Phi, psi and omega in degrees: 000129178287170176297318177306308179303315183294320179293324177290325174300321180298323177296315181294325183285341179221071188295346180259002186257130182281331187302312179301329179290319180288325175297317181293326176294321178296321177296316180301318177304317190286347179288337181078001181280140176294320177303318179293324179299316175304309182295327179292321179291321182293319180300309183298316180297317181285327170299319176293324180296319182297328184273338187290156173291116182305144179072002179282160173303320174299319172299318181292320182297319177290324173304314183291333181281325193261326189303313180292328177294314177303308183305316183290312193254358185297326181294324178288323182278348176233038187293332178288357178260002176298143179087083182103325184236355193288338181271149176065030175283131176232144179255152174209135178058031171096349186223167179300116183251333182224136174237156174247131185192168172291146179309311188296326176291321177301313182298328188273324191239012186297326179299317178299321179295313186290330176294340186248334185218142181281058184285137180229001181218145178219142174245121182270135179276314180213162178207054188275345180299135180297130180077019184296311186291320171303321175296316174300318181298325179275355185278130175294343177295334176299332183286349178275351186254139171254349176220135186224120179247117188251138172289120189296331184296342180247012179251110176244185186297328178291322177293316182297322179293319184289319180293316173301330182267357184298133175292354182254011186271353192291345179269355188291131178241337177229129177229128179236119174233111184252134172050058178264177174268017185290137166284173175298330178292321176291323175294319177296327177292323175292318183294338182287351176291344174295344176284342178249015174123347182298130182238350175225126187234112176248111182240050175301138174067043172250098180284356173291341181266111178232203188296314188285330185285331187294318177299319180291326183287312182290343174299329182280346193264143185212111170078025182285144175259321177229138176230126173249109177240039175291148177058035175269193175267099188274165176186172184300331182276351179299308180297326179292320179291324179288325183290333180264009182273107179298326185297342180267013184299335173272004191295144173244333188227119181234120177245123181228051181292138170250097179255191186294340182260008178279160176230179183071205183247146181296162180293328184052195185301311181305315181292322178293324184286322177304319181293318179295332180272351185295128174280354181265356187243020176302334185273009178301139173244345181210131177225137177233124180231052184301129168068022183269018172051050178295323182057191186294306185295309183298318179293321176292317175298321179299308182292337171292314182283343186302118178212039181282120181285340188240003188292130178255328181229138179226121182254120178233029182298135175056056177242007174070028182273133179266170178295334185290351178277348187306306183302324177300321180292314185299338180288340180276110184297338182294343183289347180297340175291340184288140174251345174204138176231126181260102178259016184295151183064027165244172183272060184223130178245164183303321183293349184269354190273002190309305185300322179294318185291325181288321183282334184229069187297338180266004183267138170269129180252130176257119175230162187295329187270354184232329186255111174230161179299126177280128182293118183272127184237155178294140170283153187305322183287351177257357176295144177300000000 
């Protein structure tokens, strides 16, 4: 075994440890080859990105430095995953971290993937095979994952029970199940995984979750960091149930988007105010209220009640907020902790933000007329 092979094997043996990755980067630098220097720099930058505070200037700088490198080189660096695993590859901390595949392919070939890359996340495209989820629950490969994105149309209550009872599920930290046939009992069974270490639960497009069900669901939650309840069956009491949930005291990220696949009525001003006044949600660093129809009165009431000390990002896209509300927002000193506010798809233009820019000079504001995705290009030192 060469030194390169031995150092790479150390990365595979400790996929959650940054030290072997940085040692491998040092080795690559020492070879003197340009291609190795590019990969070494990418590894160091992505490790730094994983450690940086989200939404900070350093985080943005590192994202811009690493994103074009990953986009340009990922096929080369993960060439052995072509054919079954080649779509939806994502890198983290310098190496392949997530693959996208059919569940049956993962069950048959996961050992080959884990032997070659420190993969910790998988997104399943389909899971139509009979007994696929019970087989996954019984597979030791499940223990290698900390993130699982499951296609919801094939996840029923029986599948949820088998997954939750799996002896290999203890390492899972993030679970995303979208648009499933789960009842509230099945959803609660998945939420109970927070008691064994699950920290991020994404349940977008579950209309089985309504006003009465939110309280039942959060009762199963313990120690959650991220919760996505976008596009559920909303109503006035959804926000009240969330605001009153002591179990959410450690929550950092809350997504409550009301899009085309949502049902019920948006939260509007009273719901947003209930969230802002909650003593249990003071630890939030990110809140998204896409499409919740705050409008002028609701938005101004929300910003009057707003008192989050740690919030870094606030998503208010498509809320019918007029430019005349900006001075009311700027009057609240608590907004100065924010690093990004998304005002897109509201009647707000960049020229309307003067009072907010003055009150929050470190904050990035997204509006339809000025903020568009910036094309990320390879720096000269990362060119082939």
